[in-house]
N, C-alpha and C positions, 0 to 999 in steps of 0.2 A: 174450034180451039183444040189444040193438041196438048194433052196433059202428060206429065211424067210422074213416076213414083216419087213421093216426097213433096209434091206440090200441095199447097194449102188451098182448099176449096170450101165454099159455103153451099149447103143444100138450100137452094132458093126457090125451087119449084117442087111441089109435092106430086109425085107421079100418080096418075089416076088409078093405076093398078094396085096401089097400096090398099085401097078399099076391099080388095079381094083376098088379102092376106089374113092369117090368123090374128086374133086380137093382140097377142103379145108382140107380133111383128109390127102391127100398126102403131102400137105404143112406142116402139123403138124409133120408127120414122117420125112420129109427132115430137118425141123428145129431141130429135136431132134437127128438126126444121129450123132454118135460118141460123144454124150454128156452123162453125168452121172445123174442118178435119183434114188431116194429112191423108193423101192417097197412099195406102199401104201396098197396093198391088193393082195391076190392070190385067183383067182376064183375057184369054185368047179371043173372046167375043167382043172385047172392047169395053166391058163394064168396069167402072171404077170401084175398087174395094176401099171403103173408108173405115179407118179404125175409130170406132165410136165408143170404145170401152169406158173411157172416163166418164161419159154421161149416161150410158145405157146400163152398164153393169150394176150400179147402185139401184136403179129404178126396177130392173127386172130380177135382181138377185142372182145374176148369172155372171160368167166370166168370158172375156175375149170376144165381145160382140163386134160385128162389123155390118155395114150396109153395102149393098151392091147396086149401083145405079148407072144409068146411061149418062154420058157427059152432058146431055141437054138439060139435066136437072140441077147442075151446079154452076157456080161462077167462081173464077179465081179470086183469091183474097190474100191479104197480108196479115191477117190475125184478127 
């Protein structure tokens, strides 16, 4: 599947490598699992940058959070 900036996607598969991240990052992924987000950016390496601020900022007490995942871990959605 080819994605574009602005597409709405749902994080449907938890990447195995999340277990190796710091606890705060793991919490961010767990908070976002099975939720939908717009693609804010696509990196040169093809990672999808999801703007997860609305859900993660209040949980972590930080601002402007995003997740970067390979397209294999998301599915397109309408909301």
